[in-house]
C-alpha positions as CSV (number, residue, x, y, z in Angstrom):
1,M,20.9,9.4,2.1
2,S,18.9,6.3,2.8
3,L,15.8,5.5,0.7
4,L,13.5,6.3,3.6
5,D,15.2,9.7,3.9
6,E,14.8,10.2,0.1
7,I,11.0,9.2,0.4
8,K,10.6,11.8,3.2
9,A,12.5,14.4,1.2
10,K,10.4,13.8,-2.0
11,A,7.3,13.9,0.1
12,A,8.2,17.3,1.6
13,S,8.8,18.8,-1.9
14,R,5.2,17.8,-2.9
15,K,3.5,19.5,0.0
16,K,0.5,17.1,0.0
17,T,-2.3,17.1,2.6
18,I,-2.8,13.8,4.4
19,V,-5.6,13.0,6.9
20,L,-4.8,10.9,10.0
21,C,-8.1,9.6,11.4
22,E,-7.1,8.7,14.9
23,G,-6.6,11.8,17.1
24,E,-7.5,9.6,20.0
25,D,-4.1,7.7,19.6
26,K,-1.0,9.2,21.4
27,R,1.2,7.8,18.6
28,V,-0.8,9.4,15.8
29,V,-0.8,12.9,17.6
30,E,3.0,12.6,18.1
31,A,3.5,11.6,14.5
32,A,1.2,14.4,13.4
33,A,3.4,17.0,15.2
34,K,6.7,15.3,13.9
35,I,5.4,15.3,10.3
36,T,4.4,18.9,10.5
37,K,7.6,20.0,12.2
38,E,9.8,18.3,9.5
39,G,7.4,19.6,6.7
40,I,6.9,16.0,5.3
41,A,3.2,16.8,4.6
42,K,0.4,19.0,5.7
43,I,-1.6,17.1,8.3
44,V,-5.4,17.0,9.0
45,L,-6.0,15.1,12.1
46,I,-9.4,13.9,13.0
47,G,-10.0,14.7,16.6
48,N,-10.3,17.8,19.0
49,K,-7.8,19.8,20.9
50,E,-9.0,18.7,24.3
51,E,-8.7,15.0,23.3
52,C,-5.3,15.4,21.8
53,N,-4.0,17.3,24.8
54,R,-5.2,14.5,27.1
55,V,-3.7,11.6,25.3
56,A,-0.5,13.4,24.1
57,P,0.1,16.1,26.9
58,G,2.7,18.6,25.8
59,V,2.7,17.8,22.0
60,E,2.8,20.9,19.9
61,L,-0.4,21.1,17.7
62,K,0.6,24.2,15.9
63,G,0.3,23.8,12.1
64,I,-2.1,20.8,12.4
65,T,-5.6,21.2,11.2
66,L,-8.0,19.5,13.7
67,V,-11.3,18.3,12.5
68,D,-14.1,16.7,14.6
69,P,-16.8,15.1,12.6
70,L,-19.4,15.7,15.3
71,T,-19.0,19.4,15.0
72,S,-17.7,20.0,11.5
73,D,-19.7,22.0,9.0
74,K,-18.7,19.5,6.3
75,T,-20.3,16.4,7.8
76,A,-23.7,16.8,6.0
77,E,-21.9,17.4,2.7
78,Y,-19.9,14.2,3.2
79,A,-23.0,12.2,4.3
80,N,-24.5,13.2,1.0
81,I,-21.4,11.8,-0.9
82,L,-21.7,8.6,1.2
83,Y,-25.5,8.4,0.4
84,E,-24.9,8.7,-3.3
85,A,-22.3,6.0,-3.2
86,R,-24.3,3.6,-1.1
87,K,-28.0,4.3,-1.9
88,A,-28.1,1.5,-4.5
89,K,-27.1,-0.9,-1.6
90,G,-30.1,0.4,0.4
91,M,-28.5,3.1,2.5
92,T,-30.8,5.9,3.5
93,L,-29.6,9.5,4.1
94,E,-30.0,9.2,7.8
95,Q,-27.9,6.2,7.9
96,A,-25.3,8.1,5.9
97,M,-25.3,10.9,8.2
98,E,-24.7,8.7,11.2
99,Q,-21.9,6.8,9.4
100,A,-20.2,10.0,8.3
101,K,-19.5,10.8,11.8
102,D,-17.2,7.8,12.2
103,R,-13.6,8.9,12.0
104,T,-12.3,6.4,9.4
105,M,-15.4,7.0,7.2
106,F,-15.1,10.8,7.6
107,G,-11.4,10.5,6.5
108,A,-12.3,8.5,3.5
109,L,-15.1,11.0,2.6
110,M,-12.5,13.9,2.8
111,L,-10.4,12.0,0.5
112,K,-13.3,11.3,-1.9
113,A,-14.3,14.9,-1.8
114,G,-10.7,16.0,-2.8
115,D,-10.2,18.0,0.5
116,V,-7.1,15.9,1.3
117,D,-4.6,14.1,-0.9
118,G,-4.2,10.9,1.1
119,Y,-5.7,8.9,4.0
120,V,-3.9,7.0,6.8
121,S,-5.5,5.0,9.6
122,G,-5.3,1.7,11.4
123,A,-3.2,2.5,14.5
124,C,-6.2,1.7,16.7
125,H,-8.6,0.2,14.1
126,S,-8.5,-3.2,12.3
127,T,-7.5,-3.5,8.8
128,A,-11.2,-4.2,7.9
129,N,-12.4,-1.0,9.6
130,T,-9.7,1.0,7.9
131,L,-10.0,-0.3,4.4
132,R,-13.8,-0.8,4.3
133,P,-14.6,3.1,3.9
134,G,-12.0,3.2,1.1
135,L,-13.7,0.3,-0.8
136,Q,-17.2,1.9,-0.3
137,V,-16.5,5.4,-1.3
138,V,-13.0,5.9,-2.7
139,K,-13.1,2.6,-4.7
140,T,-10.4,1.2,-7.1
141,A,-8.4,2.9,-9.8
142,P,-9.5,2.8,-13.5
143,G,-8.7,-0.6,-15.0
144,I,-7.9,-2.2,-11.5
145,Q,-10.4,-4.3,-9.7
146,T,-8.2,-5.4,-7.0
147,V,-6.9,-3.6,-3.9
148,S,-3.7,-5.3,-2.7
149,S,-0.6,-4.4,-0.7
150,C,3.1,-4.6,-1.0
151,F,6.2,-4.1,1.1
152,I,9.2,-2.1,-0.1
153,M,12.2,-4.1,0.9
154,I,15.5,-2.2,1.4
155,A,18.7,-4.1,1.3
156,P,21.0,-4.1,4.4
157,K,24.2,-2.1,4.5
158,G,26.7,-3.7,2.1
159,G,23.8,-4.7,-0.3
160,N,22.9,-8.0,-1.9
161,P,24.7,-9.4,-5.1
162,Y,21.1,-10.5,-6.3
163,N,19.5,-7.1,-5.8
164,P,21.8,-4.5,-7.4
165,D,19.0,-1.8,-7.0
166,G,19.3,-2.1,-3.2
167,V,15.5,-2.3,-3.1
168,A,12.7,-4.6,-4.1
169,V,9.0,-4.8,-3.9
170,F,7.1,-7.9,-2.6
171,A,3.3,-8.4,-3.1
172,D,0.8,-9.4,-1.9
173,C,1.9,-10.1,1.7
174,A,-1.0,-8.7,3.7
175,I,-4.5,-8.5,2.0
176,N,-5.5,-11.1,-0.6
177,I,-5.3,-14.6,0.8
178,E,-5.7,-16.8,-2.3
179,P,-5.9,-14.4,-5.3
180,T,-7.2,-15.4,-8.7
181,A,-5.2,-15.1,-11.9
182,E,-7.1,-11.8,-12.7
183,Q,-6.2,-10.5,-9.1
184,L,-2.6,-11.5,-9.5
185,A,-2.4,-9.5,-12.8
186,D,-3.8,-6.5,-11.0
187,I,-1.4,-6.9,-8.1
188,A,1.5,-7.1,-10.6
189,I,0.5,-3.9,-12.4
190,S,-0.1,-2.0,-9.1
191,S,3.2,-3.2,-7.7
192,A,5.1,-2.1,-10.7
193,K,3.6,1.4,-10.2
194,T,4.7,1.4,-6.6
195,A,8.1,0.3,-7.6
196,K,8.5,3.3,-9.9
197,S,6.8,6.0,-7.9
198,I,7.9,5.1,-4.3
199,A,10.9,2.9,-4.6
200,G,12.3,4.9,-7.5
201,I,13.3,1.8,-9.6
202,E,12.4,0.8,-13.0
203,P,10.3,-2.4,-12.5
204,R,11.1,-5.8,-13.6
205,V,8.3,-8.0,-12.5
206,A,8.6,-11.7,-11.7
207,M,5.4,-13.9,-11.2
208,L,6.7,-16.5,-8.7
209,S,6.0,-20.3,-8.3
210,F,7.7,-23.5,-7.3
211,S,7.9,-23.9,-11.2
212,T,9.8,-22.1,-13.9
213,K,8.3,-22.0,-17.3
214,G,6.4,-25.2,-16.9
215,S,9.1,-27.2,-15.1
216,G,6.5,-28.2,-12.4
217,N,2.9,-28.7,-12.4
218,D,0.1,-29.2,-9.8
219,D,-2.9,-28.9,-12.1
220,K,-4.5,-32.0,-10.8
221,F,-4.6,-30.7,-7.2
222,Y,-4.1,-27.0,-6.5
223,Q,-3.8,-25.3,-9.9
224,T,-1.2,-22.7,-8.7
225,V,1.1,-23.1,-11.6
226,P,-1.6,-22.7,-14.3
227,K,-2.9,-19.8,-12.2
228,M,0.4,-18.0,-12.3
229,Q,0.9,-18.7,-16.0
230,N,-2.6,-17.3,-16.7
231,A,-1.8,-14.3,-14.5
232,V,1.3,-13.5,-16.6
233,S,-0.9,-13.7,-19.8
234,I,-3.5,-11.4,-18.4
235,A,-0.9,-8.9,-17.1
236,K,0.9,-8.7,-20.4
237,T,-2.4,-8.0,-22.1
238,K,-3.4,-5.3,-19.7
239,A,0.1,-3.7,-19.6
240,P,2.0,-4.8,-22.6
241,E,4.7,-2.2,-22.0
242,L,5.6,-3.7,-18.6
243,A,8.7,-5.8,-18.2
244,L,6.9,-8.8,-16.7
245,D,7.4,-12.5,-17.0
246,G,7.0,-15.9,-15.3
247,E,6.2,-18.2,-13.9
248,F,9.6,-18.2,-12.1
249,Q,11.2,-20.0,-9.1
250,F,12.9,-17.3,-7.0
251,D,16.4,-18.2,-8.0
252,A,15.5,-18.1,-11.7
253,A,14.0,-14.6,-11.0
254,V,17.1,-13.2,-9.2
255,A,20.2,-15.0,-10.2
256,P,21.4,-14.2,-13.8
257,E,23.2,-17.6,-14.1
258,V,20.0,-19.6,-13.2
259,G,17.7,-17.2,-15.2
260,A,19.9,-17.7,-18.3
261,L,19.6,-21.6,-17.7
262,K,16.0,-21.8,-17.1
263,A,14.5,-19.0,-19.0
264,P,17.1,-18.1,-21.7
265,D,14.6,-16.0,-23.8
266,S,13.4,-13.9,-20.9
267,K,14.5,-10.3,-20.2
268,V,13.1,-10.4,-16.6
269,A,14.7,-13.7,-15.5
270,G,17.7,-13.2,-13.4
271,H,17.1,-9.5,-13.0
272,A,13.7,-9.1,-11.3
273,N,13.1,-6.5,-8.6
274,V,9.3,-6.7,-8.2
275,F,8.2,-10.1,-6.9
276,V,4.4,-11.3,-7.1
277,F,3.8,-14.3,-4.8
278,P,1.0,-16.8,-5.6
279,N,-0.8,-16.3,-2.3
280,I,-0.5,-14.6,1.1
281,N,1.2,-17.6,2.7
282,A,4.1,-17.4,0.3
283,G,4.2,-13.6,0.3
284,N,4.0,-13.2,4.2
285,I,6.6,-15.9,4.8
286,G,8.9,-14.6,2.0
287,Y,9.1,-11.0,3.3
288,K,9.7,-12.1,6.8
289,I,12.4,-14.4,5.7
290,A,14.1,-11.5,3.9
291,Q,13.7,-9.4,7.0
292,R,15.0,-11.7,9.6
293,F,17.5,-13.8,7.6
294,G,18.5,-11.3,4.9
295,G,18.5,-8.1,7.0
296,Y,16.2,-6.2,4.7
297,M,14.1,-3.4,6.1
298,A,10.4,-3.8,5.2
299,I,8.3,-0.5,4.6
300,G,4.7,-1.3,4.6
301,P,2.2,-2.8,3.9
302,I,1.5,-0.3,1.3
303,C,-2.0,-0.4,-0.1
304,Q,-2.4,-0.4,-3.9
305,G,-5.2,-0.2,-6.2
306,F,-7.3,2.5,-4.6
307,A,-8.4,5.4,-6.9
308,K,-6.8,7.7,-4.4
309,P,-4.0,7.0,-1.7
310,L,-5.2,5.2,1.2
311,N,-3.0,3.2,3.7
312,D,-3.5,1.0,6.7
313,L,-1.2,1.0,9.7
314,S,-0.3,-1.9,11.9
315,R,-1.9,-1.6,15.4
316,G,1.6,-2.3,16.7
317,C,3.0,0.7,14.8
318,N,5.3,3.4,16.4
319,V,5.6,6.9,15.6
320,E,8.3,6.5,12.9
321,D,6.1,3.9,11.3
322,I,3.4,6.4,11.0
323,V,5.8,9.1,9.7
324,A,7.1,6.7,7.0
325,T,3.5,5.7,5.8
326,V,2.4,9.3,5.6
327,A,5.5,10.0,3.4
328,V,4.8,7.0,1.2
329,T,1.1,8.1,0.9
330,A,2.1,11.6,-0.1
331,L,4.2,10.1,-3.0
332,Q,1.3,8.0,-4.1
333,A,-0.9,11.2,-4.6
334,D,-1.2,12.5,-8.1
């Protein structure tokens, strides 16, 4: 059984309820039907029957709960939740009522209210439009100030000698452009949690750089090496039980012989399976190299750091991508 099949099976056993916010999108309606048929999760689809039948004719809607913010008897209740969350920012109850009718906001309010276990959107909305409601009403998990993303990277058939687990986690490749040391520490802690709860591996976290344990330095110019060193210190203070170390060059992080040479006292060097990149340039390039040259399958981006599971789809996603994202979201739920 592949890791993705294992994720789907685990999700099915948990029987979580996930809201899909875009009933106006054919792919989302088809995914909702597939998820329901396979029992991966219970689906609440924001839309109405006429609309779903128009965009995805012939798709079976049985077992899917359809909710329309324009007619739902919950809209006023959700508007009050939004008002309480945003009144300090100047929002009025009338403005909250209007915004609660927006489908992505309505889905986030369902999640905040505890009426669903997870939220997935983004098939036809931008990342900003998808994540903004989460930041405004769901907010971040206790002890975490940073929402971030990661990819679960699955090794190709035949495996990889430097990745005996057959799976790795790369972060942050999609959200934080130039994270601070504090944000990198949060990203590391969140990524370790994802590694354990979704990928099923015991995390060994490497904070990556072009330098290993001070072998290089750019403190006169860009400060990336000191930043990664500081991130290591912050993360170790916040999560002392976590197997985490750095800063490491990638070979020192994954190759036992290089790790032993460059960082002989480290328990992570040469054995890492969670990789935190210094910025989005390195992270995005790195995961795409692993994908195209290394043959790895990339699941994600998976959002991390929210108080409740909330995930963003690529606007180029297909039905299977949506199904996989819903399964991952179900596993993120408490």
